[in-house]
N, C-alpha and C positions, 0 to 999 in steps of 0.2 A: 659390836660385830654384826654382820648381816646374817640373818638366820639361814640355815642350810636350804630350806625350802625356797627362799627367795633367790638364792644363788643359782638355782637350777636353770639350765638352758631351756629354750623352747622345746627342743626334742625330748629333753628329760621330763618336762612336765607332761608332754604328750604320752610318753611311755607310762607314767604313773597313772594317767587317766584310762589307760587301755585295759587295766585289770591284770593282776599278777597271779591269780589262782592257777597253779600248775604251769606257769609260764617259765620260759627260759630253760626248759629241760631238753636241750639240743642233743644230749647223749641218748635220750630215748628215741628221738627222730633218727639218729644214726643207726641205732639197733634195728628199727623197723625197716629202714632202707636196705641194710645189709641182709636182713631176713628175706625181703622181697627179691633181692638180686639172687640169693642162694636158691630160693624156691624156684624162680623161673629157670635158673641154670640147670637144676636137676629134674625139673618136671618133664612130663611126656609131651606137653603142648596140646592136650585134648581140651574139650570144652570145660571139664571140671577144673582143670588147671587154670584156664582163663578166668573162671569165676573166682577162684581163690586169689589169683593174681590181681584181679580188679579190687577185691576186698583189701588186699595189702597196699595197693596203690592209694586207695581211698583212705586207709588208716594213716599212710604217710602224710597226706594232705591235712587230715584232721590234727595229727600230732604237730605238724609244722605251724599251722595257724594258732594252735594253742600255745606252743612254745614262744611264738612271737608276741603273745600277750594281746591278741585281738579281742574286741568286744564280743558279747554274746551273740549279737545279730549276725555278723559275718561267720562266726563259727557255726551257727545254726544253718545258714545257707550252704556251707560246705558239707555239713552232714547230710542235708537233704539231697545234694548232688551225688554224694557217694551212695546213698540208698538207691537213688534212681539208676545209677550205673550198675549196681549189683543186681537190681531187678531186671535190667536189660540183659545182663549177662546170663541170668537165670532163664530168661525167655529164650535166648539163643540156645542154651543147653537143652531146654525142653523141646524146642521145635526142630533142632538140628542145624538151623541157621545156614549160612553159606559164607563165601569169601567176603562179600560186601559187609555182612553183619560182623564177621570176625575183624575186618579192617576197622569198623566203627568202634568196636571194643578196644582195639589197640590204640586208637586215637584218643578215646576217653581216658585210658590209662596214662598216655603221654600227657594229656591235659592236667591230670592230677599231679603228675610228677613235676612238670615244669612250673606249675602253680606254687609248689612247695618252696623252691629256692627264692621266689619273688618275695614271699612273706617272711622267710627266714632272714634274708639280707637286711630288711628293714629292722627286724628285731635285733640282729647282730650289731648293726650300726649303733642303735640306741644303747645296747649293752656295753659296747666298747667305750662310747662317750661317757657313760655314767660310771662304769666300774673298771674299765680297762680290759685287757686281754686275759682270759682265764681258760680253764680246761673246757668249759661249756662252749665258749666261742670257737675254740679249735674243733670241738666235736661238731658244731654246726657247720663249719667250713668244710670238714671232711664229708659230712652228709650231703652237702651241695655237690661235691665232686662225684659221689656215688650216684646222685640223682641225675647228673649229666649223662653218665653211661647208661642208666636205665631209661632215660628219656629217649636217647637215640635208638636204643634197642626196640622200644615200642614204635617209634617212627619207621624203622626198618620193617617191622612186622606189618604195619598198616600199608606201606608202599608195596610190600610183597603180596599182600592180599588183594589190593586194588589192581595191580598190574597183571597183564596176561603174559608178560615175559619174566622168566626166572630172574630173581634179584642178583644171584651170584653166578659167576661163570662156571665154577666147578660143580655146582649142585643144582639140580632141577627143583628140588623141594627141600625145605629146611623147617626146623622146629623152633619153638621159642627159645629153647636152650642154645641152639646154634646162633640165634640172633643176639642174645645177650652176651654170649661168648665173643662174637665178632665185635660187638660194640665196645666192650671193655678192653679187648686187645687193641682196637683202634685208638681208644681214649688214652691208653698208656703208651701208645706208639711202639708196641712190641712188634706187630706186623709179621705174624708167622707165614702168611701167604696162602694158607689153606682155604681162605674165603676171600674172594675178590669181587667187588661189585661189578655187575655187567651193565647196569643202567647209569646214565649220565647223572641223574639225581642222586644215585647211590654213591658215586665217586665224589660228588660235591659235598654230600653230608659227611663222608669219611674224612675229607680234608678239613672241614669245619670242626669236626669232633676232635681230630688229632691235634690241631693247633690250639683249640680251646682247652683241652686237657693239659697240655704242656704249659701254656701261659698261666693257667690257673694255679698249677703246682708251684711254678718258679716265682710267682708274684704273690698271690693272696696267701696261700698256705705257708710259704716260706717266711713272709712278713709276719704273720701271726705267730708262728713258732718262735721266731726271733724275739718278738715282744714278750711272749710268754716266758722265755728263758730269762730275759732281762728283769721281768717282774719277780720271778722266783729268787733271783740273786739280790734284789733290792732289799735293804734292811727295813724292818718295820718302822712306821712313823714314830718320830720322837726318839729313836734309838740311833746313835751315831754309828757309822760303819766301822768295822774292826780295823785296827791299824795293821798294815801289812807287816809280816814278820821280816826281820832283817837277817 
């Protein structure tokens, strides 16, 4: 027989070389993302809230790259970037900042959030090829969905800060809570209509977010859930399936 190590695919060998200490804990990533969303949704949107939000976004990126099993070097770079962003948010808090500074903070948060799915996708693919679909893979997929909503919320915040024109038709000023609320309502295509983008870029992002959210749910998540159910029903190796009752 060929040893199991030699039978591994190239991707499998790459995963084993990446280091598995604390890796593949996508459930933890999902919890951090949900905490980030809930915090932004209930926060007042002041500078203190932005500082905490930056820390949570950075924690999401750190947890994501760790779950994907990245080497120590890339993990160290991500941690340094998170520390730099937190220091920048602290300086804005101390000096009072302005719209431009707040827009940069929102862009930094969006960067951390969109970085996380990129590294998680690679880790999830490796996980599925090696071990199949399990609860951790589903948790990782759901975390990506939540990250999409949070990413668009931060982009809305940055555009709103940089633009001299109100982002929404019905509201001249909005808070971070309003932005994350609008983003997830758009992502889920609920569309209450209480927030309508006034800017062309806002309408374009709303279309992109709504279509992305629906396609992701009906393809990626549905496929993973279907394979997870099939795996749970499959009999253990070496054990024949039970005969159907007559």
